[in-house]
PASEBA-1860 file (N, C-alpha, C; in nm, 3 decimals):
! residues 133
1> MELAEDEL> 8.900/9.513/11.364/9.026/9.446/11.338/9.028/9.396/11.193 ~ 8.918/9.337/11.149/8.912/9.286/11.012/8.918/9.399/10.909 ~ 8.856/9.512/10.939/8.864/9.627/10.848/9.008/9.676/10.835 ~ 9.081/9.680/10.947/9.222/9.722/10.944/9.305/9.621/10.865 ~ 9.281/9.491/10.886/9.355/9.388/10.811/9.334/9.405/10.661 ~ 9.210/9.429/10.620/9.181/9.447/10.477/9.255/9.567/10.420 ~ 9.252/9.680/10.493/9.321/9.800/10.442/9.472/9.777/10.436 ~ 9.529/9.713/10.537/9.673/9.689/10.538/9.715/9.595/10.425
9> KQRNFSSF> 9.634/9.495/10.397/9.665/9.405/10.286/9.658/9.479/10.153 ~ 9.562/9.571/10.137/9.553/9.652/10.015/9.676/9.740/9.999 ~ 9.736/9.781/10.111/9.856/9.866/10.107/9.984/9.782/10.101 ~ 9.969/9.651/10.088/10.082/9.557/10.079/10.165/9.547/10.206 ~ 10.102/9.564/10.322/10.169/9.540/10.449/10.137/9.397/10.492 ~ 10.242/9.323/10.523/10.220/9.184/10.566/10.299/9.152/10.691 ~ 10.358/9.254/10.754/10.444/9.230/10.870/10.366/9.233/11.001 ~ 10.241/9.187/10.999/10.158/9.185/11.119/10.069/9.062/11.116
17> KFCMVVDP> 10.032/9.015/11.233/9.933/8.906/11.246/9.850/8.938/11.370 ~ 9.735/9.002/11.346/9.650/9.041/11.457/9.593/8.920/11.530 ~ 9.582/8.935/11.660/9.521/8.833/11.746/9.446/8.908/11.856 ~ 9.314/8.885/11.867/9.236/8.953/11.969/9.225/8.865/12.094 ~ 9.250/8.928/12.208/9.238/8.860/12.337/9.137/8.937/12.419 ~ 9.037/8.866/12.472/8.934/8.930/12.554/8.933/8.863/12.690 ~ 8.940/8.945/12.794/8.930/8.897/12.932/8.799/8.954/12.988 ~ 8.687/8.879/12.970/8.558/8.933/13.010/8.535/8.928/13.161
25> SYEDTTHV> 8.458/9.023/13.209/8.420/9.023/13.350/8.284/9.089/13.362 ~ 8.192/9.021/13.428/8.059/9.078/13.452/8.059/9.161/13.579 ~ 8.158/9.141/13.664/8.161/9.210/13.793/8.265/9.320/13.799 ~ 8.361/9.320/13.707/8.467/9.420/13.710/8.499/9.464/13.567 ~ 8.621/9.496/13.541/8.662/9.550/13.412/8.688/9.441/13.309 ~ 8.632/9.459/13.189/8.659/9.370/13.077/8.771/9.434/12.995 ~ 8.871/9.352/12.960/8.985/9.399/12.881/8.978/9.337/12.741 ~ 9.008/9.417/12.640/9.020/9.370/12.503/9.156/9.418/12.453
33> AILDYDKP> 9.236/9.325/12.403/9.367/9.361/12.350/9.382/9.301/12.211 ~ 9.446/9.375/12.123/9.482/9.323/11.991/9.634/9.318/11.988 ~ 9.685/9.197/11.979/9.827/9.169/11.984/9.875/9.118/11.850 ~ 10.005/9.105/11.836/10.061/9.038/11.719/10.084/8.892/11.759 ~ 10.039/8.803/11.675/10.049/8.660/11.703/10.194/8.612/11.709 ~ 10.284/8.675/11.631/10.422/8.630/11.622/10.523/8.718/11.695 ~ 10.487/8.843/11.724/10.583/8.937/11.782/10.528/8.995/11.912 ~ 10.617/9.040/12.000/10.569/9.099/12.126/10.521/9.243/12.108
41> ICYLHEWT> 10.411/9.259/12.034/10.356/9.391/12.006/10.210/9.393/12.049 ~ 10.174/9.496/12.124/10.033/9.520/12.158/9.988/9.641/12.079 ~ 9.898/9.619/11.983/9.849/9.727/11.898/9.738/9.808/11.965 ~ 9.661/9.743/12.053/9.548/9.810/12.115/9.516/9.741/12.247 ~ 9.485/9.820/12.350/9.438/9.765/12.477/9.332/9.860/12.530 ~ 9.209/9.813/12.533/9.096/9.892/12.582/9.032/9.816/12.698 ~ 8.975/9.889/12.791/8.907/9.825/12.902/8.795/9.914/12.953 ~ 8.693/9.850/13.004/8.580/9.921/13.064/8.498/9.822/13.145
49> KAWHLGFA> 8.419/9.874/13.233/8.326/9.789/13.308/8.206/9.760/13.217 ~ 8.153/9.641/13.227/8.047/9.597/13.135/7.929/9.694/13.134 ~ 7.891/9.748/13.248/7.776/9.837/13.255/7.803/9.976/13.198 ~ 7.931/10.005/13.163/7.963/10.133/13.101/7.975/10.123/12.949 ~ 7.974/9.999/12.898/7.991/9.979/12.754/7.856/9.994/12.685 ~ 7.848/10.087/12.597/7.724/10.107/12.523/7.740/10.225/12.429 ~ 7.652/10.232/12.332/7.656/10.340/12.235/7.514/10.393/12.219 ~ 7.501/10.525/12.217/7.369/10.587/12.210/7.302/10.562/12.075
57> TLADLADA> 7.384/10.559/11.970/7.328/10.541/11.837/7.417/10.445/11.757 ~ 7.364/10.398/11.647/7.442/10.314/11.557/7.559/10.392/11.499 ~ 7.539/10.522/11.477/7.647/10.607/11.426/7.762/10.615/11.526 ~ 7.731/10.621/11.656/7.836/10.623/11.759/7.915/10.492/11.758 ~ 7.847/10.381/11.741/7.913/10.251/11.732/8.004/10.247/11.608 ~ 7.953/10.294/11.494/8.032/10.295/11.371/8.156/10.384/11.388 ~ 8.140/10.499/11.454/8.255/10.588/11.478/8.360/10.517/11.563 ~ 8.319/10.443/11.664/8.413/10.371/11.750/8.486/10.262/11.671
65> VLAVKKSL> 8.414/10.190/11.586/8.477/10.085/11.503/8.579/10.146/11.409 ~ 8.544/10.257/11.344/8.636/10.322/11.251/8.756/10.383/11.322 ~ 8.738/10.429/11.447/8.851/10.481/11.524/8.950/10.370/11.558 ~ 8.899/10.252/11.591/8.986/10.138/11.619/9.060/10.098/11.491 ~ 8.989/10.093/11.380/9.053/10.060/11.252/9.166/10.156/11.222 ~ 9.139/10.285/11.235/9.240/10.388/11.207/9.361/10.370/11.299 ~ 9.337/10.347/11.426/9.447/10.329/11.521/9.534/10.209/11.486 ~ 9.471/10.097/11.450/9.546/9.976/11.414/9.630/9.999/11.289
73> VEKVTKST> 9.570/10.061/11.187/9.643/10.088/11.062/9.762/10.179/11.089 ~ 9.741/10.283/11.169/9.851/10.376/11.201/9.964/10.306/11.276 ~ 9.930/10.219/11.369/10.035/10.152/11.447/10.116/10.054/11.364 ~ 10.052/9.990/11.267/10.125/9.897/11.180/10.210/9.973/11.079 ~ 10.158/10.082/11.026/10.229/10.154/10.920/10.326/10.259/10.973 ~ 10.319/10.288/11.102/10.409/10.388/11.160/10.554/10.346/11.139 ~ 10.632/10.436/11.091/10.773/10.409/11.064/10.851/10.396/11.194 ~ 10.935/10.296/11.200/11.023/10.272/11.314/11.165/10.271/11.263
81> EISVVMEG> 11.254/10.333/11.337/11.394/10.334/11.295/11.477/10.250/11.391 ~ 11.562/10.167/11.334/11.655/10.084/11.411/11.795/10.139/11.385 ~ 11.871/10.159/11.490/12.009/10.205/11.473/12.104/10.089/11.492 ~ 12.194/10.072/11.398/12.298/9.970/11.406/12.428/10.044/11.433 ~ 12.489/10.019/11.548/12.612/10.087/11.585/12.728/9.996/11.547 ~ 12.827/10.054/11.477/12.940/9.972/11.435/13.067/10.056/11.434 ~ 13.179/9.988/11.441/13.308/10.053/11.429/13.394/9.966/11.339 ~ 13.439/10.022/11.230/13.530/9.951/11.142/13.467/9.841/11.058
89> GVVHEIVN> 13.340/9.817/11.073/13.273/9.713/10.995/13.209/9.772/10.871 ~ 13.159/9.686/10.788/13.093/9.730/10.666/12.960/9.656/10.655 ~ 12.853/9.728/10.632/12.723/9.667/10.608/12.703/9.666/10.457 ~ 12.689/9.546/10.402/12.671/9.534/10.257/12.523/9.534/10.218 ~ 12.440/9.478/10.306/12.298/9.464/10.272/12.219/9.433/10.398 ~ 12.096/9.479/10.402/12.003/9.442/10.508/11.886/9.376/10.437 ~ 11.862/9.248/10.465/11.761/9.172/10.392/11.635/9.153/10.476 ~ 11.524/9.132/10.408/11.394/9.105/10.470/11.351/9.214/10.568
97> LPPNINVA> 11.383/9.337/10.536/11.344/9.449/10.620/11.198/9.484/10.590 ~ 11.110/9.483/10.691/10.970/9.518/10.666/10.961/9.659/10.608 ~ 10.857/9.686/10.529/10.847/9.816/10.460/10.835/9.934/10.555 ~ 10.790/9.914/10.678/10.772/10.026/10.770/10.889/10.042/10.866 ~ 11.001/9.973/10.841/11.119/9.982/10.928/11.232/10.053/10.853 ~ 11.288/10.154/10.914/11.403/10.225/10.860/11.522/10.194/10.949 ~ 11.638/10.171/10.890/11.758/10.139/10.966/11.862/10.248/10.942 ~ 11.919/10.298/11.050/12.028/10.394/11.042/12.152/10.326/11.098
105> VLDYDTEG> 12.255/10.310/11.015/12.380/10.248/11.057/12.474/10.361/11.100 ~ 12.520/10.356/11.225/12.609/10.457/11.280/12.750/10.401/11.283 ~ 12.839/10.457/11.203/12.977/10.408/11.194/13.069/10.511/11.261 ~ 13.133/10.470/11.371/13.220/10.560/11.446/13.364/10.558/11.394 ~ 13.394/10.473/11.298/13.528/10.470/11.239/13.532/10.580/11.134 ~ 13.572/10.700/11.175/13.563/10.818/11.088/13.697/10.860/11.029 ~ 13.800/10.783/11.054/13.932/10.820/11.002/13.930/10.820/10.849 ~ 13.973/10.932/10.789/13.979/10.943/10.644/13.847/10.976/10.577
113> VEKERLEI> 13.742/10.996/10.654/13.610/11.027/10.597/13.602/11.177/10.569 ~ 13.544/11.214/10.455/13.527/11.354/10.421/13.442/11.423/10.528 ~ 13.479/11.547/10.561/13.411/11.621/10.669/13.261/11.637/10.643 ~ 13.222/11.653/10.515/13.079/11.674/10.486/12.995/11.549/10.512 ~ 13.057/11.433/10.525/12.983/11.309/10.555/12.967/11.286/10.705 ~ 13.041/11.361/10.787/13.035/11.342/10.932/12.909/11.405/10.990 ~ 12.847/11.332/11.085/12.727/11.381/11.153/12.740/11.353/11.302 ~ 12.657/11.419/11.378/12.652/11.395/11.522/12.560/11.275/11.547
121> SPVDEELC> 12.608/11.178/11.621/12.530/11.058/11.652/12.411/11.093/11.740 ~ 12.290/11.043/11.707/12.174/11.065/11.793/12.180/10.980/11.920 ~ 12.274/10.885/11.925/12.286/10.796/12.041/12.370/10.861/12.151 ~ 12.488/10.915/12.113/12.580/10.967/12.215/12.646/11.099/12.177 ~ 12.598/11.163/12.071/12.646/11.293/12.026/12.793/11.294/11.985 ~ 12.849/11.179/11.950/12.984/11.169/11.898/12.978/11.178/11.746 ~ 13.092/11.212/11.683/13.098/11.215/11.537/13.089/11.075/11.480 ~ 13.014/11.061/11.373/13.000/10.931/11.306/12.955/10.955/11.162
129> VISKW> 12.947/10.846/11.087/12.889/10.848/10.953/12.758/10.771/10.964 ~ 12.650/10.832/10.920/12.518/10.768/10.928/12.475/10.728/10.788 ~ 12.446/10.599/10.772/12.394/10.546/10.646/12.250/10.500/10.670 ~ 12.159/10.543/10.586/12.018/10.506/10.599/11.983/10.393/10.504 ~ 11.903/10.298/10.550/11.858/10.184/10.470/11.708/10.184/10.466
END
């Protein structure tokens, strides 16, 4: 988790706050989750029985640590698109948008719009104008 935090900070990502939660069990399955402290996001959830957790070599342990780091970095940096559906309104600006979030504004008020600007809506396959932010 700390390795992923360091890499994300070097890449100037700050829209995450990792929090590790461990539900240990000596008799059943132990769960480890990495959540976002401020948002309802689960970046990682792994579980195993205590007697199954082990690594044959130090290299195997290092590979597992690096796989978790890679997974966390990918989940934070993965691009997400938000669609804003509107009719007759105007979006002037979208502020404080995290760097990994893309917004597509779907405007169904198409009267007087040039035909080359019209697109099929990914929401309902109706004609609209799509503006990307």
